[in-house]
C-alpha positions in Angstrom: -0.8 33.9 17.2 2.5 34.9 16.1 1.8 33.3 12.6 -1.3 35.6 12.4 0.5 38.6 13.5 3.0 37.8 10.5 0.0 37.5 8.2 -1.4 40.7 8.9 1.7 42.4 8.9 3.6 41.5 6.0 2.6 41.6 2.9 4.6 38.8 1.7 3.1 36.5 4.1 0.0 37.5 2.7 0.3 37.3 -0.8 1.4 33.5 -0.3 -1.5 33.0 2.0 -3.8 33.9 -0.5 -1.8 32.2 -3.0 -1.6 28.6 -1.1 -5.3 29.5 -0.2 -7.1 26.1 -1.8 -4.2 24.2 -0.9 -3.8 25.3 2.5 -5.6 21.7 3.7 -3.0 19.6 1.7 -0.1 21.5 2.9 -1.0 21.1 6.2 -1.8 17.4 6.0 2.1 17.3 3.7 3.5 18.9 7.3 1.7 16.5 9.6 2.7 13.5 7.4 6.2 14.6 7.6 5.7 15.1 11.6 4.8 11.7 11.5 7.8 10.2 9.8 9.7 12.5 12.5 7.9 10.5 15.1 8.1 6.9 13.6 12.1 7.5 14.0 11.9 8.4 17.3 9.9 4.8 18.3 12.4 3.5 15.9 15.3 4.9 17.6 13.3 3.4 20.5 13.4 -0.5 19.2 17.1 0.2 18.3 18.0 1.0 21.7 15.6 -1.9 23.6 17.6 -4.3 20.7 21.3 -3.5 21.8 20.5 -3.2 25.4 18.9 -6.6 25.4 22.1 -8.0 23.2 24.5 -6.4 25.7 22.9 -7.8 28.7 23.0 -11.5 27.1 19.1 -11.2 27.3 17.1 -13.6 24.9 17.9 -13.7 21.2 13.9 -13.8 20.5 13.5 -10.5 22.5 16.1 -8.7 20.2 14.5 -9.9 17.2 11.0 -9.0 18.2 12.7 -5.5 18.8 14.8 -5.1 15.3 11.2 -6.5 13.8 9.3 -4.2 15.0 12.2 -1.4 13.7 11.5 -2.6 9.9 7.8 -2.2 10.5 8.4 1.3 11.6 10.6 2.0 9.4 8.2 1.0 6.5 5.6 2.9 7.7 7.8 6.1 8.0 8.6 5.4 4.7 5.1 5.8 3.5 4.3 8.6 6.0 7.6 10.5 4.2 6.1 9.3 0.6 2.9 10.4 1.7 3.9 14.0 2.9 6.4 14.7 -0.5 3.8 13.4 -2.9 0.7 15.7 -1.5 3.6 18.9 -1.0 5.1 18.5 -4.6 1.7 18.1 -6.3 0.3 21.4 -4.6 3.1 23.3 -5.3 3.2 22.8 -9.0 -0.9 23.8 -8.7 0.3 26.9 -6.8 2.9 27.7 -9.2 0.5 27.2 -12.1 -1.9 29.5 -10.8 0.2 32.2 -10.0 2.0 32.4 -13.7 -2.0 32.5 -14.7 -2.5 35.0 -12.7 0.7 37.0 -13.2 0.3 36.2 -17.0 -3.5 37.5 -16.7 -2.1 40.6 -14.8 0.4 41.3 -17.4 -2.0 41.3 -20.0 -4.4 43.5 -18.4 -1.9 46.2 -18.4 -1.7 48.9 -20.4 1.5 48.9 -23.6 1.2 52.5 -22.6 1.8 51.8 -18.7 5.2 53.2 -17.6 4.9 51.2 -14.9 4.7 47.7 -17.0 7.5 45.2 -16.8 10.1 44.7 -19.4 10.1 41.5 -21.5 13.1 40.5 -19.8 11.3 41.3 -16.3 8.5 39.4 -17.2 10.1 36.3 -17.9 12.2 36.3 -14.6 8.8 37.1 -12.7 7.6 34.4 -14.7 10.1 32.1 -14.1 12.6 32.7 -11.0 10.3 34.2 -9.1 7.7 31.8 -9.0 9.9 29.1 -8.8 11.4 30.4 -5.4 8.1 29.4 -4.4 8.1 26.0 -4.6 11.1 25.1 -1.6 9.2 27.4 0.5 6.0 25.4 -0.2 8.0 21.4 -0.4 10.4 22.4 2.3 9.8 25.1 4.9 5.9 24.5 5.9 6.6 20.9 7.2 10.1 22.3 8.8 8.1 24.9 10.9 5.6 22.4 11.9 8.5 19.2 12.9 10.6 22.1 14.5 7.6 23.0 17.3 6.5 19.8 17.7 9.2 17.0 17.8 11.9 19.0 19.8 9.1 19.4 22.3 8.3 15.5 22.0 11.9 14.7 22.2 12.6 16.7 25.1 9.5 15.3 27.2 10.9 11.6 26.5 14.4 13.0 27.8 13.1 14.3 30.9 10.8 11.2 31.6 14.6 9.6 31.6 17.0 12.4 33.0 16.0 15.7 33.6 19.8 17.0 33.6 20.1 15.4 29.7 16.6 17.3 29.3 18.0 20.2 31.2 21.1 20.5 28.6 18.8 20.3 25.2 16.3 22.7 26.5 19.9 24.8 27.1 21.6 24.9 24.0 18.4 24.3 21.7 16.8 27.6 22.0 19.7 29.6 20.6 19.2 28.2 17.0 15.8 30.2 16.7 17.4 33.2 18.2 20.3 33.0 16.0 17.4 33.0 13.2 15.9 35.5 14.5 19.2 38.1 14.1 20.1 36.8 10.7 16.8 36.4 9.0 16.3 40.3 8.1 20.0 40.3 6.9 18.9 37.3 4.5 15.8 38.7 3.2 17.4 41.3 2.0 20.0 40.0 0.4 17.4 37.4 -1.2 15.6 40.6 -2.3 18.8 42.3 -3.7 19.8 39.4 -5.6 16.1 38.3 -7.5 15.9 42.0 -8.5 19.4 42.5 -10.0 19.0 39.0 -11.9 15.5 40.8 -13.2 17.4 44.0 -14.0 20.0 41.5 -16.0 17.5 39.9 -17.6 15.7 42.4 -19.0 18.9 44.7 -19.9 20.0 41.4 -21.7 17.3 41.0 -23.8 16.9 44.8 -24.9 20.5 44.0 -26.2 19.7 41.2 -28.0 16.7 42.8 -29.7 18.5 46.0 -30.3 22.2 44.1 -31.6 21.6 45.7 -35.0 21.4 49.2 -33.6 24.6 48.2 -31.5 26.3 47.0 -34.5 26.0 50.2 -36.4 26.9 52.4 -33.8 30.2 50.1 -33.0 28.2 49.8 -29.1 29.1 46.1 -29.0 32.2 46.5 -26.9 30.3 48.9 -24.2 27.4 46.6 -24.2 29.4 43.8 -23.4 31.2 45.8 -20.6 27.9 46.6 -18.6 26.5 43.0 -18.7 30.2 41.8 -17.4 29.6 44.4 -15.2 26.3 43.0 -14.2 26.7 39.4 -14.3 29.4 40.4 -11.9 27.2 41.9 -9.7 25.1 38.9 -9.6 27.8 37.0 -9.1 28.5 39.2 -5.6 24.6 39.0 -4.4 24.5 35.8 -5.1 27.9 34.8 -2.8 26.6 37.3 -0.6 23.2 35.1 0.1 25.5 31.9 0.0 27.8 33.5 2.5 24.6 34.3 4.7 23.8 30.6 4.5 26.9 29.1 4.9 27.8 31.4 8.0 24.4 30.5 9.3 24.5 26.5 9.1 28.0 26.3 10.6 27.0 28.0 13.8 23.7 25.8 13.9 26.1 23.0 13.8 28.1 24.3 16.1 25.1 24.8 18.6 23.6 20.9 17.9 27.2 19.3 18.3 27.8 21.2 21.5 24.1 19.9 23.2 24.5 16.2 21.6 28.3 16.2 22.8 26.9 17.7 26.4 24.2 15.3 26.3 26.2 12.2 25.4 28.8 12.9 28.4 26.4 13.2 30.9 24.7 9.7 29.8 28.5 8.2 29.6 29.6 9.1 33.3 25.9 8.2 34.4 26.2 4.7 32.6 30.0 4.5 34.5 28.3 5.2 38.2 30.2 8.7 37.9 27.4 10.6 37.7 24.7 9.7 40.6 21.8 12.2 39.9 19.8 13.8 37.3 18.2 10.6 36.7 15.2 8.8 38.5 16.0 5.9 40.2 19.4 5.3 37.7 19.7 5.8 34.2 19.6 2.3 32.4 21.3 0.9 29.8 18.5 1.2 27.5 17.1 4.0 28.7 20.9 6.1 28.0 21.0 4.5 24.4 17.8 6.2 23.9 18.6 9.8 25.4 21.7 9.2 23.2 20.2 8.3 20.1 17.3 10.8 20.5 19.5 13.8 21.3 20.2 14.5 17.5 16.6 14.4 16.7 16.2 17.4 19.3 18.2 19.4 16.9 17.7 18.1 13.8 13.7 19.7 13.0 15.6 22.8 13.9 18.5 22.7 11.4 16.0 21.7 8.9 13.9 24.9 9.9 16.7 27.1 10.1 17.9 25.5 6.7 14.4 26.3 5.2 14.2 29.8 6.7 16.3 30.9 3.7 13.7 29.1 1.5 11.1 31.2 3.0 13.2 34.4 2.7 13.3 33.9 -0.9 9.8 33.4 -1.2 8.9 36.3 0.6 11.4 38.4 -1.5 9.5 36.6 -4.3 6.6 37.8 -3.3 6.8 41.1 -2.7 7.9 41.8 -6.5 4.2 39.4 -7.5 2.5 41.8 -5.3 3.7 44.4 -7.1 2.4 43.2 -10.2 -0.8 41.9 -8.6 -1.6 44.7 -6.9 -5.8 45.5 -7.4 -4.8 49.5 -6.9 -2.7 49.1 -10.5 -5.1 50.9 -13.4 -6.0 48.0 -15.6 -7.4 47.8 -19.1 -11.0 46.3 -18.9 -12.7 42.9 -19.6 -12.3 41.5 -22.7 -15.5 39.4 -22.8 -17.9 41.5 -24.1 -19.9 40.4 -27.3 -18.5 41.2 -30.9 -20.5 43.2 -33.4 -19.9 44.3 -36.9 -19.0 47.8 -36.5 -21.4 50.6 -37.6 -20.5 53.5 -35.5 -17.8 54.3 -33.3 -18.3 57.0 -30.8 -16.0 58.9 -28.3 -18.2 60.7 -25.6 -15.9 63.5 -23.7 -13.4 61.1 -23.4 -10.1 61.9 -22.0 -6.5 59.5 -21.0 -4.4 60.4 -18.1 -1.5 58.5 -17.7 0.7 59.0 -14.1 -0.7 61.9 -13.2 -0.9 63.9 -16.9 -3.5 64.2 -19.4 -2.2 63.0 -22.3 -5.4 63.4 -24.7 -7.6 66.0 -22.8 -11.7 65.5 -23.1 -12.9 65.5 -26.6 -15.6 63.6 -28.6 -15.3 61.8 -31.9 -18.0 59.9 -34.2 -16.3 57.6 -37.2 -18.9 56.0 -39.8 -18.3 52.4 -41.5 -16.4 52.6 -44.5 -14.6 55.8 -43.5 -10.7 56.7 -43.8 -9.2 58.8 -41.6 -5.3 59.7 -41.3 -4.6 61.7 -37.9 -2.2 64.1 -38.3 0.0 66.4 -35.6 3.5 66.4 -34.9 5.8 63.5 -32.8 4.4 63.4 -29.0 1.0 65.7 -30.0 -0.8 61.8 -29.2 -1.7 60.4 -32.1 -0.6 56.8 -31.1 -2.2 57.1 -27.8 -5.3 57.9 -29.8 -4.7 54.8 -31.8 -4.5 53.1 -28.5 -7.4 54.5 -26.9 -9.4 53.1 -30.1 -8.0 49.2 -29.7 -8.9 49.4 -26.2 -5.2 49.5 -24.7 -6.1 52.6 -22.7 -8.0 52.7 -19.8 -10.5 56.0 -20.2 -10.2 58.5 -17.3 -13.2 60.1 -17.8 -16.2 59.4 -21.1 -17.7 56.9 -23.0 -16.5 54.8 -26.1 -19.5 53.2 -27.8 -19.8 50.9 -30.9 -23.0 51.2 -32.6 -24.3 53.2 -29.7 -23.7 50.4 -27.3 -20.9 50.4 -24.5 -21.2 46.4 -23.8 -20.4 45.5 -27.3 -16.7 45.6 -29.4 -15.9 45.3 -32.9 -13.5 43.0 -34.3 -10.0 45.6 -34.7 -6.9 44.6 -36.8 -3.6 46.7 -35.7 -1.0 48.0 -38.3 2.7 49.3 -36.6 6.0 50.6 -37.8 7.2 47.0 -37.2 4.7 44.4 -37.6 4.6 41.3 -35.5 5.8 38.0 -36.5 6.5 34.6 -34.7 8.9 32.4 -35.6 7.0 29.8 -38.2 6.0 29.6 -41.5 4.3 32.9 -44.1 1.7 30.5 -43.9 1.4 30.8 -40.5 1.9 34.3 -39.8 -0.7 34.9 -42.5 -3.2 32.8 -40.9 -2.9 34.3 -37.6 -5.5 36.5 -37.3 -8.5 34.2 -38.3 -6.8 30.7 -37.5 -7.6 29.5 -41.3 -6.2 25.6 -41.9 -6.3 25.8 -45.6 -4.4 28.8 -48.2 -7.6 30.3 -49.5 -7.5 33.8 -50.2 -3.8 34.1 -50.2 -2.8 34.9 -53.4 -5.4 37.4 -53.4 -4.5 38.9 -50.1 -0.8 38.8 -51.8 -2.1 40.6 -54.8 -3.8 43.5 -52.8 -0.7 43.9 -50.5 1.6 44.2 -53.7 3.3 41.7 -51.8 4.3 38.8 -54.9 7.5 40.0 -55.1 8.2 39.0 -51.6 6.7 35.4 -51.9 8.8 34.9 -55.4 11.9 35.8 -53.7 11.2 32.9 -51.1 13.0 30.2 -51.9 9.8 27.7 -49.9 7.3 30.2 -50.4 4.5 30.3 -48.0 6.6 27.8 -46.1 9.5 29.7 -45.9 9.9 30.3 -41.9 10.0 33.9 -41.1 12.4 34.5 -37.3 11.0 36.4 -35.2 9.5 39.8 -36.0 10.4 39.1 -40.0 14.0 39.2 -38.8 14.8 37.6 -42.6 13.0 40.5 -44.3 13.3 44.0 -45.1 10.9 46.5 -43.3 8.9 46.7 -46.6 8.4 43.2 -47.2 7.5 42.5 -43.6 5.1 45.5 -43.7 3.3 44.3 -46.8 2.8 40.4 -45.8 1.6 42.5 -42.9 -1.1 44.5 -45.3 -1.6 40.9 -46.8 -2.4 39.2 -43.2 -4.9 42.8 -43.0 -6.8 41.7 -46.2 -7.4 38.0 -44.8 -8.6 39.0 -41.6 -12.2 39.1 -40.5 -11.6 42.4 -38.9 -13.6 45.6 -39.9 -11.6 48.2 -38.3 -8.2 48.9 -39.1 -5.8 51.1 -36.7 -2.3 51.9 -38.6 0.5 53.6 -36.9 2.5 55.8 -39.1 2.9 52.2 -41.8 5.4 54.0 -44.1 7.5 55.1 -41.7 11.5 54.6 -42.4 10.5 53.2 -46.2 11.7 54.5 -49.6 9.3 56.4 -51.7 8.7 53.1 -53.9 8.0 50.9 -51.1 5.9 53.3 -49.2 3.7 53.5 -52.3 3.2 50.2 -52.4 2.4 49.9 -49.1 -0.2 52.9 -49.2 -1.8 51.3 -51.9 -2.0 48.0 -50.3 -3.1 49.4 -47.4 -5.8 51.2 -48.7 -7.0 48.1 -51.0 -7.1 45.7 -48.1 -9.3 48.4 -46.0 -11.8 48.6 -49.1 -15.6 48.2 -47.0 -14.0 48.8 -43.7 -13.4 51.9 -41.4 -9.1 52.9 -41.4 -7.7 55.5 -39.2 -4.4 55.5 -39.6 -1.8 57.8 -37.6 0.6 59.4 -40.3 3.2 62.3 -41.5 2.9 61.3 -45.0 1.2 63.8 -47.5 0.8 60.7 -49.7 -1.4 58.9 -47.0 -3.2 62.0 -46.2 -4.3 62.8 -49.8 -6.2 59.0 -49.6 -8.0 59.4 -46.8 -11.5 60.8 -46.5 -10.8 62.9 -43.9 -7.6 64.4 -41.8 -8.0 64.8 -38.1 -5.3 67.4 -36.4 -5.7 65.7 -33.1 -4.0 69.3 -31.2 -7.5 70.5 -32.1 -9.6 67.8 -30.6 -10.6 68.9 -27.1 -13.9 69.9 -27.7 -17.0 68.6 -29.0 -15.6 67.5 -32.5 -18.4 64.6 -33.3 -18.2 63.9 -36.9 -16.0 67.0 -37.6 -13.0 67.3 -39.8 -9.7 69.6 -39.0 
C-alpha cells in the first residue's frame, strides 16, 4: 500500500514505474533471486554452525563432513541464484536505459528550435548520459535491496526467536533505528542529488557554449573571464558533490554503529548463555549449535538494512534524474507534428489563416499566403519582424497555433525541403560526405556540375585533397563564404524542390556575396525558393517580394 501511495504521489516514482514497465517482471524475478541467495546463505550458516558444534562436542567426523558437504552444495546454489539476479538486472537495466535514451531523443527532435524552453546542447548531452546512467544503480541495486530488507530481517528474526526470544528482542529494538534514520536523511539526500545533477547540466551547457564561441571570446579578449567562470562552476560542482558524499558517509557511519551495537548485544547474550551465566531467554537452554547459529545470522539481520540504506542514495539520484527526464517527456509541451507523412512533388503551397504563438506571445498573427512552384520569393523586413520565424514555419519547425498548411491542397502530405542558413551545418568528415548528405550518394556523379553552379571551383582547388579533404565540425577550417558556397553545391545535389534560405549573404564581402547569390538562384532553377534577406541584390533577383510586416490578413498570392 505504501509503495502504491509513493507511485501515486511522487512524479519521479511514476516516471520510473513507466520507464521500467515492460521489464517489471524481469526486475522482480531478479530481486527474488537475490532474496533466494540471501536465504541460502542463512542455510549455509546453519550448516557451518552444526559442523563446528559437532567437532567441538567430539562427535562424529562423518556428520561434520556431511554438514560441510551440504554447505558446499548450498554455496553453489547461492552462486547460481546471485548470478541469475545480477544477469537479469543488468540486461533489464541496459534495455531501460536504451529505451529512455530513445524516448528522450525523439522528444528533443519533436521540440521546435524556436522553443525557448528547449534544453541547450550541453544540457541535452548531460540528460542523455549522466541522468540516464543514474537510473542504473537504482534498477540493479535498490529494487533488490528493498525486497531483501523486507524479507530477510523477518526471516532472521523468526529463526532467532525460535532459539532465543532475548536475542530476537535485541535485534528487534536496534533494527528499526536504521529505517527511521533513513527517513530522516532521505529528503536531504534527494535534494543534494538534484542540486548536483542540475549544476553538472549547467556546466556542460556553459562549457559547450564557450567552446563553440572560442573564436569570439579570443577576439574580445574574454578568455580569462571565461576560464574564471568555468573555474567557479567547477568549484560549485565539487562542493555539491562533496555534500552528497558527506550525507552518504555520515549515514553509513551511523548505520554501521547501529548494526555493530545490535550484533554486539546479541553476541554478549549468546556468550554469557553458553557460559551458563544467563539462564533466561531461551526455551530449554541455548545449545552450542543454536548459539553459534544465532551469532552467525545476527549480522545477516542488519546486512539487508545496510544495503538498503546504501542503495537509498541510488534511489535519490534516480528520482532527481527522473524529475529532469519528465520535464522533457512532459506530454503537455508543444511538439512538432509527426514526420511520417507522404512526400510529394511541390506544385503549390498554401498557408490558410495560420498564426504562430510561442510562450503566450503572438509571433506571427493570422495570415494567408500562396506560393506556386518555381517562384522565387524574397522575405524582407527589419530584424525581429518575423522573417526567420516564417521560414521555420514553412520548414515545419514551428507548431501552428491556428490555421492550415496545405501542400498541393492537402494537409496529409509534405514536400522535400532544403535549408540554407547563415552558418550552414557540416559534420566532421570529407567534403564528399558533406556534399552527399541530402541524398546519401554512394558515388560522386554530379559533384563537379554542382560545384560549378555554386561557383565553388576555387574552394575545391585550394583544398589539398579536393573532395577527400576532411572538414572539421561546421567547416571550421573554411571561411564563411567558402562554407556557404559548398552548402549551395549541396543544395544543387539535393532532390528537394523547395529551398528555404535565411540571410545567406549576411557577413559576406560584396564579391563573395555576389557569388553566393548567383549560386543560390542557379541551384534553385526549376524549384521554389523563399529567401529571408536584407540584401537589395537578392531582392532584385526575386520574382516576388513580401514584407513580413504586412502579412496579417488575406495575402493569398499578393506581392508586397
